[in-house]
DOTOR-135873 format. One record per residue (C-alpha): residue number from 1; residue in one letter; x, y, z. Coordinates in pm, 1 decimal, padded with zeros to 6 digits. Example, Ala and Ser with C-alpha at 12.3 -4.5 7.8 and 13.67 -1.06 7.14 Angstrom:
BEGIN
+-----+----+----------+----------+----------+
|   i | aa |     east |    north |       up |
+-----+----+----------+----------+----------+
|   1 |  a |  01230.0 | -00450.0 |  00780.0 |
|   2 |  s |  01367.0 | -00106.0 |  00714.0 |
+-----+----+----------+----------+----------+
# end
This chain:
BEGIN
+-----+----+----------+----------+----------+
|   i | aa |     east |    north |       up |
+-----+----+----------+----------+----------+
|   1 |  x |  00000.0 |  00000.0 |  00000.0 |
|   2 |  x |  00286.1 |  00238.8 |  00077.9 |
|   3 |  x |  00427.3 |  00175.9 | -00270.9 |
|   4 |  x |  00102.1 |  00302.1 | -00426.3 |
|   5 |  x |  00100.0 |  00614.5 | -00208.5 |
|   6 |  x |  00454.8 |  00700.4 | -00315.9 |
|   7 |  x |  00352.5 |  00683.0 | -00680.3 |
|   8 |  x |  00046.2 |  00906.8 | -00645.8 |
|   9 |  x |  00230.1 |  01234.0 | -00598.9 |
|  10 |  x |  00424.7 |  01220.2 | -00927.5 |
|  11 |  x |  00107.4 |  01113.7 | -01109.6 |
|  12 |  x | -00086.3 |  01414.8 | -00982.8 |
|  13 |  x |  00205.1 |  01647.5 | -01049.3 |
|  14 |  x |  00225.0 |  01520.4 | -01405.5 |
|  15 |  x | -00147.0 |  01513.1 | -01473.0 |
|  16 |  x | -00273.0 |  01811.9 | -01276.2 |
|  17 |  x | -00095.8 |  02146.1 | -01310.5 |
|  18 |  x | -00346.1 |  02299.5 | -01065.7 |
|  19 |  x | -00214.3 |  02077.6 | -00787.4 |
|  20 |  x |  00143.1 |  02170.3 | -00879.5 |
|  21 |  x |  00054.6 |  02540.2 | -00874.7 |
|  22 |  x | -00124.3 |  02510.5 | -00540.6 |
|  23 |  x |  00179.3 |  02337.3 | -00390.5 |
|  24 |  x |  00380.6 |  02648.1 | -00477.3 |
|  25 |  x |  00119.9 |  02918.5 | -00411.6 |
|  26 |  x | -00087.4 |  02752.0 | -00141.2 |
|  27 |  x | -00105.5 |  02874.9 |  00211.9 |
|  28 |  x | -00258.0 |  03178.2 |  00369.1 |
|  29 |  x |  00015.6 |  03430.5 |  00292.8 |
|  30 |  x |  00198.5 |  03350.2 | -00030.3 |
|  31 |  x | -00048.6 |  03512.2 | -00268.5 |
|  32 |  x | -00085.7 |  03809.4 | -00033.7 |
|  33 |  x |  00292.2 |  03855.7 | -00034.0 |
|  34 |  x |  00305.3 |  03841.6 | -00412.9 |
|  35 |  x |  00012.9 |  04084.6 | -00436.7 |
|  36 |  x |  00180.4 |  04337.5 | -00207.1 |
|  37 |  x |  00518.4 |  04309.3 | -00376.2 |
|  38 |  x |  00356.0 |  04354.3 | -00717.1 |
|  39 |  x |  00264.2 |  04712.2 | -00627.6 |
|  40 |  x |  00623.9 |  04817.9 | -00561.1 |
|  41 |  x |  00960.1 |  04788.9 | -00731.5 |
|  42 |  x |  01094.4 |  04631.8 | -00412.3 |
|  43 |  x |  01016.3 |  04624.0 | -00042.0 |
|  44 |  x |  01214.0 |  04576.3 |  00275.0 |
|  45 |  x |  01116.0 |  04298.4 |  00514.0 |
|  46 |  x |  00960.4 |  04523.1 |  00782.3 |
|  47 |  x |  00780.3 |  04734.2 |  00524.2 |
|  48 |  x |  00625.2 |  04419.5 |  00378.1 |
|  49 |  x |  00535.0 |  04296.4 |  00726.5 |
|  50 |  x |  00349.0 |  04622.4 |  00799.3 |
|  51 |  x |  00143.5 |  04573.5 |  00484.6 |
|  52 |  x |  00042.1 |  04219.1 |  00584.6 |
|  53 |  x | -00160.8 |  04262.7 |  00902.1 |
|  54 |  x | -00146.2 |  03956.1 |  01121.6 |
|  55 |  x |  00148.7 |  03773.2 |  00968.3 |
|  56 |  x |  00413.8 |  03651.7 |  01211.3 |
|  57 |  x |  00787.6 |  03690.7 |  01155.0 |
|  58 |  x |  00829.0 |  03315.1 |  01121.0 |
|  59 |  x |  00549.5 |  03283.4 |  00866.3 |
|  60 |  x |  00675.4 |  03578.9 |  00662.7 |
|  61 |  x |  01030.0 |  03442.7 |  00662.5 |
|  62 |  x |  00920.2 |  03091.2 |  00562.8 |
|  63 |  x |  00686.2 |  03219.7 |  00292.2 |
|  64 |  x |  00953.6 |  03447.1 |  00146.3 |
|  65 |  x |  01203.4 |  03160.5 |  00144.8 |
|  66 |  x |  00957.3 |  02929.0 | -00031.6 |
|  67 |  x |  00865.3 |  03190.0 | -00292.5 |
|  68 |  x |  01232.4 |  03263.4 | -00352.2 |
|  69 |  x |  01309.1 |  02892.5 | -00384.9 |
|  70 |  x |  01044.4 |  02864.5 | -00657.8 |
|  71 |  x |  01183.2 |  03166.4 | -00840.2 |
|  72 |  x |  00880.9 |  03389.7 | -00781.2 |
|  73 |  x |  01057.1 |  03656.1 | -00576.5 |
|  74 |  x |  01412.3 |  03779.2 | -00558.7 |
|  75 |  x |  01604.5 |  03867.1 | -00245.4 |
|  76 |  x |  01867.9 |  04136.7 | -00272.7 |
|  77 |  x |  02112.5 |  04208.8 |  00008.1 |
|  78 |  x |  02228.5 |  04569.1 |  00002.7 |
|  79 |  x |  02564.7 |  04635.6 |  00163.9 |
|  80 |  x |  02489.4 |  04974.6 |  00305.6 |
|  81 |  x |  02501.1 |  05110.1 |  00654.9 |
|  82 |  x |  02283.6 |  04976.2 |  00799.4 |
|  83 |  x |  02270.1 |  04669.5 |  00574.5 |
|  84 |  x |  01926.8 |  04562.5 |  00459.8 |
|  85 |  x |  01744.3 |  04319.1 |  00234.0 |
|  86 |  x |  01487.3 |  04399.7 | -00032.0 |
|  87 |  x |  01237.1 |  04167.3 | -00196.3 |
|  88 |  x |  01080.6 |  04198.1 | -00540.6 |
|  89 |  x |  00875.2 |  03981.6 | -00772.2 |
|  90 |  x |  01053.0 |  03817.5 | -01064.5 |
|  91 |  x |  00953.2 |  03811.2 | -01430.8 |
|  92 |  x |  00832.2 |  03455.3 | -01374.7 |
|  93 |  x |  00600.0 |  03585.6 | -01102.7 |
|  94 |  x |  00471.0 |  03870.0 | -01319.8 |
|  95 |  x |  00295.6 |  03610.9 | -01536.5 |
|  96 |  x |  00071.5 |  03536.3 | -01233.7 |
|  97 |  x | -00048.7 |  03894.7 | -01196.2 |
|  98 |  x | -00340.0 |  03873.3 | -01444.1 |
|  99 |  x | -00478.5 |  03580.0 | -01243.7 |
| 100 |  x | -00436.4 |  03775.4 | -00919.4 |
| 101 |  x | -00618.0 |  04071.8 | -01075.5 |
| 102 |  x | -00912.9 |  03842.0 | -01150.6 |
| 103 |  x | -00906.7 |  03705.4 | -00794.2 |
| 104 |  x | -00891.2 |  04062.5 | -00662.9 |
| 105 |  x | -01197.4 |  04164.4 | -00863.9 |
| 106 |  x | -01381.6 |  03849.3 | -00759.4 |
| 107 |  x | -01300.3 |  03925.6 | -00395.1 |
| 108 |  x | -01447.8 |  04274.7 | -00430.9 |
| 109 |  x | -01782.5 |  04146.9 | -00553.9 |
| 110 |  x | -02077.2 |  04162.6 | -00315.7 |
| 111 |  x | -02142.3 |  03789.3 | -00354.2 |
| 112 |  x | -01806.2 |  03703.9 | -00194.3 |
| 113 |  x | -01832.8 |  03944.9 |  00098.7 |
| 114 |  x | -01907.3 |  03738.7 |  00411.2 |
| 115 |  x | -02005.6 |  04040.3 |  00615.9 |
| 116 |  x | -02266.0 |  04131.0 |  00352.5 |
| 117 |  x | -02448.7 |  03801.1 |  00412.2 |
| 118 |  x | -02561.9 |  03872.3 |  00766.7 |
| 119 |  x | -02665.7 |  03555.5 |  00941.9 |
| 120 |  x | -02602.7 |  03336.6 |  00638.7 |
| 121 |  x | -02283.0 |  03177.9 |  00763.3 |
+-----+----+----------+----------+----------+
# end
């Protein structure tokens, strides 16, 4: 049975690009990070953290590392005094922005607003 389970992941990765994409973009914060970074040329860590209300340092760090590992954001260390790091989206990530625009518009619609559906939760 364990042999079959091992073989399922490659099958789904091969046959379902949606699952592959969700493995990369999934999670509460990754799309929000990309969305925020897309509005700026680059952002420092603390500046990005201020824009993402509720994210912890650990979650921001892990999400940035994962997005960088997948080539969706770049991390640039600037050797200034004081030294700092800036993050920016990559060209690869820019191809996702039209999809995020659609999600943004969908999120603005009245039908998706939970607070607009009083008592219908």
